[in-house]
C-alpha positions as a printed Julia matrix, in Angstrom:
200×3 Matrix{Float64}:
   0.4   -0.62  -0.04
   1.08   3.29  -0.88
   2.39   5.5    1.95
   0.06   8.03   0.68
  -3.31   5.71   0.67
  -2.95   4.87   5.04
  -4.02   9.0    5.42
  -7.55   7.74   6.37
  -7.09   4.43   7.61
  -5.33   4.34  10.52
  -2.07   2.71   9.75
   1.9    3.96   9.78
   2.58   5.77   7.12
   5.78   8.23   6.35
   4.87  12.23   5.59
   8.52  12.39   4.28
   6.51  10.31   1.43
   7.56  12.63  -1.81
   4.08  12.2   -3.3
   2.41  13.06  -0.11
   5.36  16.11   0.12
   4.73  17.47  -3.36
   0.83  18.13  -3.16
   0.67  18.82  -0.03
   3.26  22.02  -1.01
   0.8   23.0   -3.71
  -1.86  23.55  -1.52
   0.7   24.93   1.47
   1.01  27.68  -1.29
  -3.43  28.62  -1.52
  -2.86  28.74   2.2
  -0.11  31.04   2.21
  -1.8   33.08  -0.42
  -5.06  32.62   2.18
  -3.23  34.49   4.65
  -1.2   37.32   2.87
  -5.15  39.05   2.44
  -5.94  42.78   3.29
  -8.61  43.05   6.26
 -10.82  44.09   3.23
 -10.54  41.99   1.0
 -13.21  39.62   2.71
 -14.81  38.52  -0.73
 -11.1   37.53  -1.92
 -10.62  35.31   1.74
 -14.04  33.84   0.53
 -13.67  32.87  -2.23
 -10.22  31.58  -1.56
 -11.86  29.06   1.4
 -14.29  27.35  -0.75
 -10.74  26.32  -3.23
  -9.01  25.61   0.14
 -11.42  22.95   1.98
 -12.85  19.9    1.53
 -16.56  21.74   2.1
 -17.48  24.47   4.05
 -20.38  26.3    4.22
 -21.63  29.61   3.88
 -21.03  32.68   6.48
 -17.61  30.97   7.63
 -15.57  33.29   8.96
 -11.57  32.46   9.5
  -9.53  35.51  11.04
  -5.54  35.11   9.35
  -3.18  33.61  10.53
  -4.81  30.0    9.91
  -2.38  26.77  10.35
  -3.22  24.01   7.87
  -0.99  20.67   6.8
  -2.27  20.55   4.23
  -4.67  23.79   3.53
  -7.81  22.62   3.99
  -7.84  20.02   1.89
  -9.58  17.59   4.93
 -11.26  20.49   6.78
 -15.07  20.43   6.02
 -16.57  23.21   7.9
 -20.67  23.88   8.44
 -22.46  26.75   8.12
 -20.96  29.83  10.23
 -17.95  29.09  12.05
 -16.47  31.46  13.62
 -12.4   31.05  14.04
 -10.18  33.7   15.94
  -6.7   34.31  14.41
  -4.2   31.69  14.82
  -6.11  28.71  14.38
  -4.56  25.66  13.74
  -5.62  22.95  12.29
  -3.63  19.58  11.77
  -5.55  18.56   8.87
  -3.31  15.25   7.49
  -6.45  13.14   7.98
 -10.63  15.1    8.15
 -11.79  17.55  10.53
 -15.07  18.06  10.81
 -16.66  20.77  12.28
 -20.62  21.83  12.97
 -22.13  25.1   12.38
 -22.2   27.2   13.88
 -19.62  27.08  16.27
 -16.82  29.63  17.58
 -13.79  28.7   17.98
 -11.23  31.06  20.54
  -7.68  32.14  19.08
  -4.73  30.7   19.34
  -6.66  26.85  19.07
  -5.28  23.25  17.47
  -7.21  20.59  16.47
  -4.13  17.62  15.3
  -4.98  14.02  13.45
  -1.56  13.45  13.25
   0.17  11.07  16.17
   3.58   8.95  16.01
   4.3    6.5   17.99
   5.26   5.55  21.46
   7.96   2.85  20.52
  11.1    5.49  20.05
  12.59   2.92  16.9
   8.93   4.23  14.98
   9.57   7.57  15.78
  13.23   7.96  14.9
  12.01   6.58  11.55
   9.6    9.17  11.17
   5.91   7.01  10.97
   2.89   8.43  12.0
  -0.81   7.81  12.02
  -3.34   9.51  11.84
  -7.34   9.56  13.02
 -10.28  11.96  12.23
 -11.99  14.56  14.65
 -15.6   15.89  14.85
 -16.58  18.51  16.58
 -20.41  19.13  17.27
 -22.88  21.85  15.77
 -23.13  25.48  18.03
 -19.75  23.96  20.0
 -17.52  27.55  21.71
 -14.11  26.15  21.9
 -11.62  28.14  24.08
  -8.84  30.1   23.2
  -5.36  27.17  23.51
  -7.76  24.21  23.66
  -6.07  21.67  22.06
  -7.85  18.56  20.89
  -6.42  15.03  19.71
  -6.36  12.54  17.05
  -9.81  10.92  17.12
 -11.72  13.4   19.61
 -15.61  13.99  19.05
 -17.62  16.84  20.35
 -20.74  16.78  21.05
 -23.02  19.82  20.06
 -23.63  23.13  22.24
 -20.06  21.78  24.4
 -17.98  24.46  25.57
 -13.55  23.4   25.98
 -12.72  25.97  28.18
 -10.05  28.15  27.71
  -6.84  25.99  27.6
  -7.82  22.82  27.9
  -6.45  19.11  26.72
  -9.02  17.38  25.06
  -7.68  13.69  24.68
 -11.19  11.71  25.04
 -14.42  12.41  23.49
 -16.84  15.08  25.36
 -20.65  14.39  25.02
 -23.41  17.02  24.06
 -25.05  19.61  25.77
 -21.96  19.94  28.64
 -19.28  22.27  29.84
 -16.02  20.83  29.97
 -12.24  22.5   30.92
  -9.07  20.94  32.46
  -5.82  19.03  31.32
  -7.26  16.22  30.77
 -10.32  18.43  29.53
 -13.45  16.26  31.38
 -17.31  17.61  32.14
 -17.3   19.7   34.53
 -21.4   19.91  34.5
 -24.24  20.18  32.34
 -25.97  23.02  30.54
 -28.44  23.52  32.33
 -31.88  26.14  33.92
 -28.77  28.89  35.2
 -27.62  29.22  32.24
 -30.45  30.38  30.85
 -31.45  33.56  32.94
 -27.3   34.6   33.21
 -24.9   34.66  30.69
 -21.44  35.61  32.88
 -21.62  34.9   36.1
 -24.13  37.26  38.01
 -25.3   39.1   34.35
 -28.25  38.07  34.06
 -30.27  37.69  29.67
 -32.06  40.69  28.67
 -32.8   40.14  25.1
């Protein structure tokens, strides 16, 4: 099996394979173009995202700089996704993000891993596992989401969390490793921040 055929199977492969490197470099050129756009070039940004991503819905806004191993080739974004600056997407395999999800600054979503066994790492082997983030999630600043993780709909991941395992829908989860703190409940219908009442 060719190394490129292992990108989406979870099998070990060498990411330095010539055919992989050649395509990655081509896609990185488009990402460089996106990150070089001026703030007022919103239409150009939207057009580039549609070229770069596997899927991207209407109303998405991604603040440059965006980092992506494959320049968006394996990224699937729903509608109205917002990402603050320095979103890093290690998209060696697929990353799925649902509608209306928000990313704080400096979030990392990684699909690539390396074997624990030193002799395999020394040779440069890698494996990939897809990440799925549900609809209407809020991923706080500086959070790190590791390979193979699924985050359910409506969930909030606290700033600085390291998400090593699946997180269910409709919860607030925080920490390193990230764990469910509490469900989203009745108080959240009345207060939006500490003792600040919702009046809209």
